[in-house]
MIPA-229822 format. One record per residue (C-alpha): residue number from 1; residue in one letter; x, y, z. Coordinates in Angstrom, 2 decimals, padded with zeros to 5 digits, m for minus. Layout:
BEGIN
ATOM seq type       x       y       z
ATOM NUM    a       X       Y       Z
...
END
This chain:
BEGIN
ATOM seq type       x       y       z
ATOM   1    m  000.00  000.00  000.00
ATOM   2    k  001.38  003.39 m001.00
ATOM   3    e  002.32  005.50  001.99
ATOM   4    r  000.30  008.70  002.37
ATOM   5    v  002.44  011.83  002.29
ATOM   6    l  001.29  014.89  004.22
ATOM   7    l  003.52  017.95  004.46
ATOM   8    d  003.50  020.97  006.73
ATOM   9    a  004.40  024.54  005.76
ATOM  10    g  008.07  024.16  006.71
ATOM  11    v  008.91  022.03  003.67
ATOM  12    v  008.72  024.94  001.22
ATOM  13    t  011.82  026.53  002.74
ATOM  14    r  013.55  023.26  003.59
ATOM  15    c  016.36  021.56  001.68
ATOM  16    r  014.96  019.18 m000.95
ATOM  17    r  017.34  016.41  000.09
ATOM  18    r  016.25  016.75  003.70
ATOM  19    v  012.63  016.35  002.59
ATOM  20    h  013.65  013.15  000.81
ATOM  21    l  015.49  011.75  003.83
ATOM  22    e  012.60  012.55  006.18
ATOM  23    h  010.23  010.46  004.03
ATOM  24    d  012.48  007.61  002.91
ATOM  25    p  011.51  004.44  004.88
ATOM  26    a  015.08  003.14  004.51
ATOM  27    m  016.37  006.10  006.56
ATOM  28    r  014.13  005.66  009.60
ATOM  29    d  016.83  004.07  011.75
ATOM  30    q  019.64  006.28  010.49
ATOM  31    p  021.39  008.07  013.39
ATOM  32    l  020.93  011.84  013.34
ATOM  33    a  023.23  014.58  014.53
ATOM  34    p  022.20  016.09  017.87
ATOM  35    v  020.03  019.17  017.56
ATOM  36    d  022.15  022.30  017.47
ATOM  37    l  021.81  023.98  020.88
ATOM  38    g  021.34  027.38  019.31
ATOM  39    i  018.55  026.13  017.04
ATOM  40    e  016.97  024.31  019.98
ATOM  41    q  017.03  027.53  021.99
ATOM  42    r  015.47  029.57  019.17
ATOM  43    i  012.67  027.02  018.88
ATOM  44    a  012.06  027.22  022.63
ATOM  45    d  012.12  031.03  022.56
ATOM  46    a  009.62  031.09  019.70
ATOM  47    a  007.26  028.74  021.54
ATOM  48    e  007.50  030.86  024.68
ATOM  49    h  006.74  034.01  022.66
ATOM  50    r  003.68  032.41  021.03
ATOM  51    q  002.36  031.34  024.43
ATOM  52    a  002.89  034.81  025.91
ATOM  53    v  001.08  036.51  023.01
ATOM  54    a m001.78  034.01  023.16
ATOM  55    k m002.17  034.52  026.91
ATOM  56    w m002.29  038.31  026.50
ATOM  57    l m004.76  038.18  023.61
ATOM  58    s m007.03  035.78  025.50
ATOM  59    r m007.36  038.35  028.30
ATOM  60    v m007.97  041.25  025.90
ATOM  61    l m010.39  039.51  023.55
ATOM  62    g m012.33  037.64  026.27
ATOM  63    a m015.44  035.81  025.16
ATOM  64    d m014.57  036.13  021.44
ATOM  65    w m011.49  033.96  021.98
ATOM  66    t m011.17  030.19  022.11
ATOM  67    e m008.07  028.03  022.29
ATOM  68    i m007.91  024.52  020.86
ATOM  69    p m006.61  022.33  023.72
ATOM  70    r m003.70  019.96  023.42
ATOM  71    g m004.39  016.41  022.34
ATOM  72    g m004.26  014.15  019.32
ATOM  73    a m004.19  015.76  015.90
ATOM  74    e m007.49  014.22  014.79
ATOM  75    s m009.41  015.42  017.83
ATOM  76    r m007.84  018.89  017.51
ATOM  77    e m008.87  019.00  013.84
ATOM  78    e m012.45  018.21  014.81
ATOM  79    l m012.47  020.88  017.52
ATOM  80    t m011.02  023.48  015.15
ATOM  81    l m013.55  022.69  012.44
ATOM  82    a m016.39  022.82  014.96
ATOM  83    a m015.20  026.22  016.22
ATOM  84    m m015.06  027.58  012.67
ATOM  85    r m018.53  026.24  011.85
ATOM  86    a m019.82  027.88  015.03
ATOM  87    g m018.44  031.21  013.79
ATOM  88    t m015.97  031.70  016.67
ATOM  89    r m014.28  035.05  016.11
ATOM  90    y m010.74  034.14  017.20
ATOM  91    i m009.38  030.58  017.31
ATOM  92    s m005.95  030.05  018.88
ATOM  93    t m003.53  027.16  018.15
ATOM  94    a m005.81  025.85  015.44
ATOM  95    q m005.17  022.41  013.96
ATOM  96    l m006.54  022.78  010.44
ATOM  97    p m008.28  019.77  008.88
ATOM  98    t m005.86  017.66  006.84
ATOM  99    d m006.01  018.22  003.09
ATOM 100    e m005.75  014.61  001.89
ATOM 101    i m005.97  015.51 m001.78
ATOM 102    g m003.44  018.34 m001.64
ATOM 103    g m001.09  016.51  000.75
ATOM 104    r m001.15  019.30  003.33
ATOM 105    r m001.41  019.49  007.08
ATOM 106    g m000.71  022.30  009.50
ATOM 107    v m001.23  024.28  012.66
ATOM 108    v m001.96  028.02  012.70
ATOM 109    d m001.29  030.26  015.69
ATOM 110    l m004.52  032.22  015.21
ATOM 111    l m007.56  032.14  012.94
ATOM 112    v m009.58  035.34  012.59
ATOM 113    r m013.12  035.38  011.24
ATOM 114    t m014.02  037.81  008.46
ATOM 115    d m017.35  038.41  006.73
ATOM 116    d m016.93  035.39  004.46
ATOM 117    g m014.48  033.03  006.14
ATOM 118    y m011.25  032.82  008.10
ATOM 119    v m007.78  034.29  007.59
ATOM 120    p m004.61  032.98  009.27
ATOM 121    v m002.33  034.94  011.63
ATOM 122    l  001.18  033.81  012.62
ATOM 123    v  003.02  034.72  015.83
ATOM 124    v  006.76  034.89  015.17
ATOM 125    r  009.83  035.86  017.17
ATOM 126    h  011.49  038.16  014.66
ATOM 127    k  010.99  041.70  013.43
ATOM 128    i  008.32  042.15  010.79
ATOM 129    t  008.57  045.89  010.06
ATOM 130    d  011.22  048.59  009.79
ATOM 131    p  011.03  052.39  009.94
ATOM 132    g  009.48  053.65  006.73
ATOM 133    s  005.97  053.71  005.33
ATOM 134    g  003.41  051.59  003.54
ATOM 135    a  002.91  048.63  005.89
ATOM 136    r m000.72  047.61  006.37
ATOM 137    v m001.23  047.00  010.08
ATOM 138    s m003.96  046.73  012.69
ATOM 139    p m003.68  047.29  016.47
ATOM 140    i m002.57  044.26  018.44
ATOM 141    d m005.79  044.36  020.49
ATOM 142    r m007.81  044.30  017.25
ATOM 143    p m006.11  041.51  015.27
ATOM 144    e m008.53  041.65  012.39
ATOM 145    l m008.42  042.69  008.75
ATOM 146    a m011.25  045.22  009.12
ATOM 147    a m009.08  047.29  011.50
ATOM 148    a m006.07  047.39  009.15
ATOM 149    r m004.69  050.75  008.02
ATOM 150    t m001.61  051.85  006.10
ATOM 151    d  001.01  052.99  008.60
ATOM 152    p  003.09  056.03  007.53
ATOM 153    t  005.86  055.12  010.01
ATOM 154    r  006.42  051.44  009.12
ATOM 155    k  007.47  049.49  006.07
ATOM 156    v  007.33  045.73  005.60
ATOM 157    r  010.54  043.90  006.48
ATOM 158    a  011.23  041.14  003.97
ATOM 159    q  010.38  037.81  005.63
ATOM 160    p  009.57  035.44  002.72
ATOM 161    r  009.10  032.44  005.02
ATOM 162    d  006.19  034.15  006.78
ATOM 163    q  004.33  034.70  003.53
ATOM 164    l  004.90  031.12  002.38
ATOM 165    r  003.60  029.79  005.70
ATOM 166    l  000.52  031.98  005.36
ATOM 167    a m000.05  030.70  001.81
ATOM 168    h  000.04  027.13  003.15
ATOM 169    a m002.60  028.02  005.75
ATOM 170    v m004.76  029.74  003.12
ATOM 171    r m004.76  026.60  000.98
ATOM 172    l m005.68  024.45  003.99
ATOM 173    l m008.58  026.79  004.79
ATOM 174    q m009.76  026.62  001.19
ATOM 175    a m009.61  022.81  001.26
ATOM 176    c m012.07  022.67  004.18
ATOM 177    e m014.18  025.47  002.64
ATOM 178    m m013.53  027.84  005.53
ATOM 179    g m011.20  030.32  003.85
ATOM 180    a m012.00  033.98  003.24
ATOM 181    t m012.37  035.21 m000.32
ATOM 182    e m009.48  037.64  000.11
ATOM 183    h m006.19  035.74  000.20
ATOM 184    v m004.44  037.56  003.01
ATOM 185    g m002.72  036.66  006.26
ATOM 186    g m001.38  038.44  009.31
ATOM 187    v  001.81  038.27  011.33
ATOM 188    i  002.49  039.35  014.93
ATOM 189    g  006.22  039.92  015.40
ATOM 190    v  008.68  039.86  018.27
ATOM 191    e  007.58  043.30  019.49
ATOM 192    a  003.92  042.19  019.53
ATOM 193    d  002.63  045.73  019.02
ATOM 194    v  000.72  045.37  015.72
ATOM 195    v m000.55  042.80  013.25
ATOM 196    l  001.11  043.14  009.85
ATOM 197    w m001.16  042.07  006.98
ATOM 198    h  000.19  040.50  003.78
ATOM 199    d m001.80  040.38  000.55
ATOM 200    l m000.64  037.06 m000.87
ATOM 201    e m001.80  037.89 m004.39
ATOM 202    v  000.37  040.98 m004.86
ATOM 203    p  003.10  040.33 m007.50
ATOM 204    n  005.96  041.46 m005.26
ATOM 205    w  008.18  038.39 m005.65
ATOM 206    p  011.01  038.03 m008.22
ATOM 207    g  009.74  037.78 m011.76
ATOM 208    g  006.40  039.33 m010.84
ATOM 209    r  005.25  036.23 m008.98
ATOM 210    t  002.90  036.34 m006.00
ATOM 211    a  003.48  034.63 m002.67
ATOM 212    l  000.75  032.14 m003.56
ATOM 213    t  002.25  031.21 m006.93
ATOM 214    e  005.73  030.92 m005.38
ATOM 215    y  004.29  028.68 m002.68
ATOM 216    e  002.44  026.46 m005.19
ATOM 217    v  005.60  025.83 m007.22
ATOM 218    r  007.70  025.07 m004.16
ATOM 219    f  005.09  022.89 m002.48
ATOM 220    a  004.43  020.83 m005.61
ATOM 221    d  008.17  020.21 m005.91
ATOM 222    r  008.57  019.14 m002.26
ATOM 223    l  005.48  016.92 m002.47
ATOM 224    a  006.95  015.16 m005.50
ATOM 225    v  010.30  014.70 m003.68
ATOM 226    a  008.61  013.32 m000.56
ATOM 227    s  006.28  011.05 m002.54
ATOM 228    a  009.14  009.54 m004.52
ATOM 229    a  011.08  008.94 m001.29
ATOM 230    a  008.09  007.35  000.45
ATOM 231    a  007.55  005.01 m002.51
ATOM 232    q  011.32  004.34 m002.67
ATOM 233    d  011.34  005.40 m006.30
ATOM 234    e  014.33  007.05 m007.97
ATOM 235    p  015.21  010.01 m005.69
ATOM 236    l  014.36  013.46 m007.03
ATOM 237    a  016.84  015.17 m004.69
ATOM 238    l  020.49  014.21 m004.23
ATOM 239    p  022.86  015.52 m001.52
ATOM 240    s  024.62  018.83 m002.12
ATOM 241    r  026.18  021.11  000.48
ATOM 242    i  024.31  024.35  001.14
ATOM 243    t  024.23  026.86  004.00
ATOM 244    e  021.42  024.97  005.74
ATOM 245    c  023.64  021.90  006.16
ATOM 246    k  025.41  023.47  009.14
ATOM 247    g  022.51  022.90  011.52
ATOM 248    c  020.77  019.97  009.81
ATOM 249    p  020.39  016.69  011.75
ATOM 250    w  020.90  014.80  008.47
ATOM 251    w  024.28  016.40  007.73
ATOM 252    p  026.36  013.37  008.88
ATOM 253    t  024.47  011.22  006.38
ATOM 254    c  024.91  013.69  003.54
ATOM 255    e  028.50  014.54  004.44
ATOM 256    a  029.55  010.89  004.25
ATOM 257    r  028.03  010.59  000.76
ATOM 258    l  029.58  013.85 m000.42
ATOM 259    r  033.05  013.01  000.87
ATOM 260    e  032.90  009.54 m000.59
ATOM 261    a  032.12  011.10 m003.97
ATOM 262    s  034.49  014.07 m003.42
ATOM 263    d  031.52  016.15 m004.49
ATOM 264    v  032.24  019.62 m005.83
ATOM 265    s  029.76  021.18 m003.36
ATOM 266    l  032.32  020.57 m000.62
ATOM 267    v  034.18  023.53 m002.15
ATOM 268    v  031.48  025.63 m003.85
ATOM 269    r  027.92  025.61 m002.57
ATOM 270    g  024.39  026.13 m003.77
ATOM 271    e  023.67  027.00 m007.39
ATOM 272    d  027.37  027.14 m008.25
ATOM 273    a  027.72  023.43 m007.50
ATOM 274    v  024.66  022.68 m009.64
ATOM 275    a  026.08  024.74 m012.52
ATOM 276    l  029.44  022.95 m012.33
ATOM 277    r  027.81  019.51 m012.35
ATOM 278    d  025.76  020.53 m015.38
ATOM 279    m  029.00  021.21 m017.29
ATOM 280    g  030.57  017.93 m016.19
ATOM 281    v  032.63  019.17 m013.24
ATOM 282    s  031.18  017.11 m010.40
ATOM 283    t  034.19  016.40 m008.16
ATOM 284    v  036.71  018.51 m006.29
ATOM 285    e  039.49  016.84 m008.31
ATOM 286    q  037.86  017.84 m011.60
ATOM 287    l  037.51  021.42 m010.43
ATOM 288    a  041.12  021.55 m009.25
ATOM 289    a  042.24  020.27 m012.66
ATOM 290    v  040.64  023.19 m014.54
ATOM 291    p  043.51  025.40 m015.85
ATOM 292    l  043.51  028.86 m014.31
ATOM 293    d  043.64  030.42 m017.75
ATOM 294    s  040.32  028.68 m018.51
ATOM 295    a  038.62  029.86 m015.32
ATOM 296    e  036.41  032.36 m017.14
ATOM 297    q  034.53  029.44 m018.69
ATOM 298    l  033.14  028.40 m015.29
ATOM 299    p  029.50  029.56 m014.79
ATOM 300    l  029.93  030.74 m011.19
ATOM 301    t  028.22  033.59 m009.34
ATOM 302    g  028.90  032.98 m005.62
ATOM 303    v  032.69  032.86 m005.82
ATOM 304    r  035.40  034.16 m008.17
ATOM 305    n  036.16  031.60 m010.85
ATOM 306    t  039.90  031.43 m010.15
ATOM 307    d  039.17  031.26 m006.41
ATOM 308    a  037.00  028.18 m006.92
ATOM 309    i  039.87  026.36 m008.63
ATOM 310    l  042.36  027.38 m005.95
ATOM 311    l  039.94  026.43 m003.17
ATOM 312    a  039.65  022.98 m004.71
ATOM 313    k  043.44  022.65 m004.77
ATOM 314    a  043.68  023.78 m001.13
ATOM 315    w  040.87  021.42 m000.05
ATOM 316    l  042.63  018.45 m001.61
ATOM 317    r  045.78  019.33  000.37
ATOM 318    n  043.76  019.89  003.57
ATOM 319    l  044.98  023.49  003.87
ATOM 320    p  042.81  025.68  006.16
ATOM 321    l  044.21  028.90  004.63
ATOM 322    v  045.94  030.00  001.46
ATOM 323    r  047.37  033.47  000.85
ATOM 324    r  045.94  035.35 m002.12
ATOM 325    v  048.76  037.92 m001.88
ATOM 326    r  052.46  037.63 m001.16
ATOM 327    e  052.47  040.47  001.37
ATOM 328    l  049.65  040.64  003.92
ATOM 329    t  048.54  044.05  005.16
ATOM 330    v  046.24  045.27  007.91
ATOM 331    p  045.73  048.95  008.81
ATOM 332    r  047.46  049.56  012.15
ATOM 333    a  047.55  052.48  014.59
ATOM 334    d  049.38  053.70  017.70
ATOM 335    v  046.29  053.10  019.82
ATOM 336    e  044.02  050.17  018.96
ATOM 337    v  040.70  048.90  020.31
ATOM 338    d  039.13  045.57  019.41
ATOM 339    v  035.33  045.55  019.76
ATOM 340    d  032.87  042.67  020.03
ATOM 341    m  029.17  042.95  020.79
ATOM 342    e  026.87  040.30  022.28
ATOM 343    s  023.16  040.48  021.48
ATOM 344    y  020.15  038.32  022.25
ATOM 345    a  018.36  037.68  018.96
ATOM 346    d  016.39  040.82  018.01
ATOM 347    a  015.80  041.82  021.64
ATOM 348    g  018.90  044.01  021.98
ATOM 349    a  022.66  044.23  022.52
ATOM 350    y  023.52  043.69  026.17
ATOM 351    l  027.34  043.62  026.09
ATOM 352    w  030.02  045.69  024.41
ATOM 353    g  033.46  044.20  025.00
ATOM 354    c  036.72  045.98  024.15
ATOM 355    w  040.43  045.18  024.18
ATOM 356    l  042.68  048.25  024.42
ATOM 357    s  046.28  047.92  023.23
ATOM 358    g  049.12  050.01  021.86
ATOM 359    v  050.74  053.17  023.20
ATOM 360    d  049.93  054.07  026.81
ATOM 361    i  047.42  056.95  026.95
ATOM 362    g  046.56  056.77  030.63
ATOM 363    e  043.69  054.28  030.20
ATOM 364    e  043.84  050.78  031.66
ATOM 365    p  044.91  048.45  028.81
ATOM 366    g  043.32  045.06  028.17
ATOM 367    y  039.70  044.01  028.48
ATOM 368    q  036.82  046.36  029.26
ATOM 369    a  033.19  045.19  029.42
ATOM 370    f  030.11  047.41  029.28
ATOM 371    v  027.19  045.20  030.12
ATOM 372    s  023.57  045.14  031.24
ATOM 373    w  022.27  042.12  033.12
ATOM 374    e  018.68  043.39  033.07
ATOM 375    p  016.65  040.94  030.94
ATOM 376    l  016.12  042.33  027.44
ATOM 377    p  014.34  044.34  026.28
ATOM 378    s  015.30  046.92  028.91
ATOM 379    d  016.18  050.61  029.09
ATOM 380    d  019.29  049.55  030.99
ATOM 381    e  020.65  048.57  027.58
ATOM 382    a  020.87  052.33  026.89
ATOM 383    r  023.10  052.80  029.94
ATOM 384    s  025.59  050.09  028.95
ATOM 385    f  025.72  051.34  025.36
ATOM 386    a  026.24  054.92  026.53
ATOM 387    e  029.05  053.82  028.88
ATOM 388    f  030.72  051.96  026.01
ATOM 389    w  030.47  054.93  023.67
ATOM 390    t  031.69  057.38  026.32
ATOM 391    w  034.73  055.21  027.12
ATOM 392    f  035.36  054.64  023.43
ATOM 393    g  035.23  058.37  022.73
ATOM 394    s  037.57  059.05  025.64
ATOM 395    v  040.18  056.66  024.21
ATOM 396    r  039.96  058.30  020.79
ATOM 397    r  040.23  061.79  022.29
ATOM 398    r  043.24  060.91  024.44
ATOM 399    a  044.99  059.44  021.42
ATOM 400    y  044.34  062.59  019.37
ATOM 401    e  045.50  064.88  022.18
ATOM 402    r  048.85  063.05  022.21
ATOM 403    g  049.20  063.19  018.45
ATOM 404    l  048.69  059.44  018.13
ATOM 405    s  046.78  057.53  015.48
ATOM 406    f  043.71  055.50  016.48
ATOM 407    r  041.84  052.56  014.97
ATOM 408    a  039.16  050.17  016.17
ATOM 409    y  038.63  046.63  014.89
ATOM 410    c  035.83  044.08  014.72
ATOM 411    y  035.24  040.81  012.91
ATOM 412    n  032.40  041.21  010.40
ATOM 413    e  031.08  044.69  011.00
ATOM 414    l  027.47  043.94  010.06
ATOM 415    a  026.44  042.98  013.59
ATOM 416    e  028.30  045.79  015.40
ATOM 417    n  027.16  048.40  012.87
ATOM 418    r  023.57  047.24  013.13
ATOM 419    w  023.43  047.50  016.90
ATOM 420    m  025.40  050.74  017.17
ATOM 421    l  022.98  052.41  014.75
ATOM 422    a  019.91  050.74  016.27
ATOM 423    s  020.94  051.71  019.81
ATOM 424    a  021.57  055.32  018.80
ATOM 425    e  018.14  055.43  017.19
ATOM 426    r  016.19  053.62  019.93
ATOM 427    f  017.78  055.47  022.84
ATOM 428    a  018.11  058.89  021.24
ATOM 429    g  018.23  061.65  023.85
ATOM 430    k  019.29  059.45  026.76
ATOM 431    p  022.46  060.48  028.63
ATOM 432    g  025.65  059.54  026.81
ATOM 433    v  023.90  058.03  023.79
ATOM 434    p  025.38  059.36  020.52
ATOM 435    s  023.32  060.55  017.58
ATOM 436    v  022.78  058.28  014.60
ATOM 437    a  024.82  060.73  012.52
ATOM 438    e  027.75  060.49  014.94
ATOM 439    v  027.72  056.70  014.83
ATOM 440    r  027.42  056.64  011.05
ATOM 441    e  030.32  059.07  010.68
ATOM 442    f  032.52  056.74  012.73
ATOM 443    i  031.59  053.48  010.99
ATOM 444    d  032.16  055.13  007.59
ATOM 445    s  035.61  056.33  008.62
ATOM 446    a  039.03  054.71  008.09
ATOM 447    e  039.26  054.32  011.88
ATOM 448    w  036.77  051.41  011.84
ATOM 449    v  038.41  048.31  010.40
ATOM 450    d  036.61  045.06  009.61
ATOM 451    l  039.16  042.26  009.97
ATOM 452    f  036.75  039.86  008.29
ATOM 453    a  037.08  041.95  005.12
ATOM 454    s  040.89  041.84  005.42
ATOM 455    v  040.79  038.05  005.76
ATOM 456    r  038.34  037.67  002.86
ATOM 457    e  040.44  039.84  000.56
ATOM 458    q  043.83  038.28  001.38
ATOM 459    f  043.11  034.62  002.11
ATOM 460    l  041.31  031.72  000.51
ATOM 461    c  039.55  029.71  003.21
ATOM 462    p  038.30  026.23  002.18
ATOM 463    n  036.68  025.65  005.58
ATOM 464    g  035.06  029.06  005.96
ATOM 465    k  036.08  032.53  007.13
ATOM 466    g  034.48  032.64  010.58
ATOM 467    l  036.46  033.91  013.55
ATOM 468    k  036.46  030.46  015.19
ATOM 469    v  037.88  028.97  011.96
ATOM 470    i  040.58  031.58  011.26
ATOM 471    a  041.92  032.32  014.76
ATOM 472    p  043.45  028.84  015.33
ATOM 473    s  045.71  029.40  012.31
ATOM 474    a  047.00  032.48  014.13
ATOM 475    g  047.66  030.39  017.23
ATOM 476    f  044.62  031.44  019.25
ATOM 477    g  042.19  029.18  021.12
ATOM 478    w  039.10  029.88  023.22
ATOM 479    r  039.20  028.93  026.87
ATOM 480    d  035.63  027.59  026.75
ATOM 481    a  035.30  024.37  024.76
ATOM 482    e  031.67  025.27  023.92
ATOM 483    a  032.41  028.84  022.79
ATOM 484    s  030.02  029.98  020.06
ATOM 485    g  027.58  032.78  019.40
ATOM 486    e  024.66  030.37  019.52
ATOM 487    n  025.70  028.95  022.89
ATOM 488    s  026.23  032.42  024.32
ATOM 489    m  022.52  033.08  023.83
ATOM 490    r  021.72  030.02  025.91
ATOM 491    w  024.15  031.19  028.59
ATOM 492    y  022.52  034.62  028.52
ATOM 493    r  019.09  033.18  029.33
ATOM 494    d  020.55  031.56  032.43
ATOM 495    a  022.66  034.62  033.31
ATOM 496    v  019.64  036.94  033.56
ATOM 497    g  016.99  034.40  034.60
ATOM 498    l  015.00  034.97  031.43
ATOM 499    c  012.61  032.12  032.21
ATOM 500    g  011.80  033.48  035.66
ATOM 501    d  014.46  031.43  037.43
ATOM 502    a  017.14  032.96  039.65
ATOM 503    p  020.03  034.40  037.59
ATOM 504    v  023.03  032.07  037.32
ATOM 505    l  025.99  034.30  038.14
ATOM 506    s  028.53  031.77  036.88
ATOM 507    q  027.02  032.09  033.41
ATOM 508    r  027.68  035.84  033.51
ATOM 509    d  031.34  035.10  034.14
ATOM 510    r  031.28  032.60  031.31
ATOM 511    i  029.86  035.15  028.87
ATOM 512    l  032.42  037.78  029.86
ATOM 513    r  035.25  035.27  029.44
ATOM 514    y  033.90  034.26  026.03
ATOM 515    n  033.54  037.88  024.94
ATOM 516    e  037.07  038.68  026.13
ATOM 517    d  038.39  035.78  024.08
ATOM 518    d  036.58  037.08  021.01
ATOM 519    v  038.31  040.48  021.18
ATOM 520    r  041.64  038.86  022.04
ATOM 521    a  041.15  036.67  018.95
ATOM 522    t  040.83  039.65  016.59
ATOM 523    w  043.84  041.26  018.29
ATOM 524    t  045.83  038.04  017.77
ATOM 525    i  044.80  037.71  014.10
ATOM 526    r  045.82  041.29  013.36
ATOM 527    r  049.24  040.92  014.98
ATOM 528    w  049.75  037.57  013.28
ATOM 529    m  048.85  038.93  009.82
ATOM 530    t  051.48  041.65  010.21
ATOM 531    s  054.20  039.23  011.38
ATOM 532    e  056.58  036.92  009.57
ATOM 533    a  054.69  033.88  010.90
ATOM 534    a  051.81  034.49  008.47
ATOM 535    h  054.19  034.00  005.54
ATOM 536    r  054.31  030.30  006.38
ATOM 537    i  050.77  030.06  004.99
ATOM 538    p  051.05  028.69  001.41
ATOM 539    y  050.74  031.22 m001.42
ATOM 540    a  047.96  030.53 m003.96
ATOM 541    a  050.22  030.86 m007.01
ATOM 542    d  052.45  028.11 m005.61
ATOM 543    l  049.71  025.48 m005.33
END
């Protein structure tokens, strides 16, 4: 008997090979990698956020609100359908009736009744709008389409996954004949202050597609992949390394296959690997054998053509780094400060860590931490940011007064720039907080150096360019064996008692030690790159 395949909304943004493996009966006993702790924490945070929003809305909406209780999926489907047929205005944690014909199943955080049916609303733990104009929103205490207005102060933040999940819910509602005529859906974000409404039939996707048409194409593809796997037919999706592999429980299975085949995706990922296979270059060895003077013939977009060939050569020799240039350079100064920020998802930046080095200017050298242990979001974040900026400005001023040059360094400026600008905007007018213009002037100056950019421009890195990957080549190691940005978020929850438990003070020490190691790592990389030791790294032209 052919196995029935039912898919939830998550498949449309999931790796095709993962969809295959999840539905292949031969893979049921295959050992999986442990769930990444960071991903596990984000899932838990999202669930906690949904529960908190549901609890608040239940108090505000009162008798118009009903929540489908926990239980088996079939009984929850029946209760949801009964609530819709009864015309209940708001239905929380709805288990929509399975669409046997379409192969769909799914849960929706909130169903809202309109004049002619129901529309879905998601509750997510990420930002859904940015400053701007044009977003269609309704007040959080009136989560309904009739209350929606265009907001002149908000614009929609691109979150394609939200729209695809809403499209899935719309199709499920249509299948049970409970959907509204207007194909729209709402989203309540991490700030839980408004409902953002998406029109799923607006052609605002690449190529003039709508969210619904994009969803239909993706879902049909994933359903075909899953159905072939369930029937143990010829697989429609083969392993290929992509960004998602890093946190996938099936990665050990795929990695073994890819390494056995020396697959070209171990060096170049995504569409570039597909393009290379299409032209007959399917292994790392074949890519490494391409003459450099023929590199322009490679149909690559995610990496320079010559770099792809050199990366393949380096991978085959198990080299973690290869120099692009004979002489490495990094902008240096008399007085230097390494900066690393710690944030908790979109809730805020709670720690600014610095490492002061160079010529003595009367400030204590070494590690300085400007931190708030008030659970985010909190106005105390403004205090710690202001203290960081005041100290930072004092170091710059003292250097100038002594006729000394000054530079500050980070590793991948996107995160630090984002939170410096966001903090200046959010806490404008508070004591010690700089203006947005002042922050922007600094980050646009030659005094702000992104070491990640220096590494990217001067090294080829077969295993990635992350700080934890590059620093060991410079001789640096973290004191904490579990040091990672994802784990630091888990430590932060314990450190501030985010779940209502007593704060764990030892976790605060752990975070500070981790942050100190991060700034010491960038300091070490910079000194190493400007030393003779770095010349022991093989030069690309010599491979």
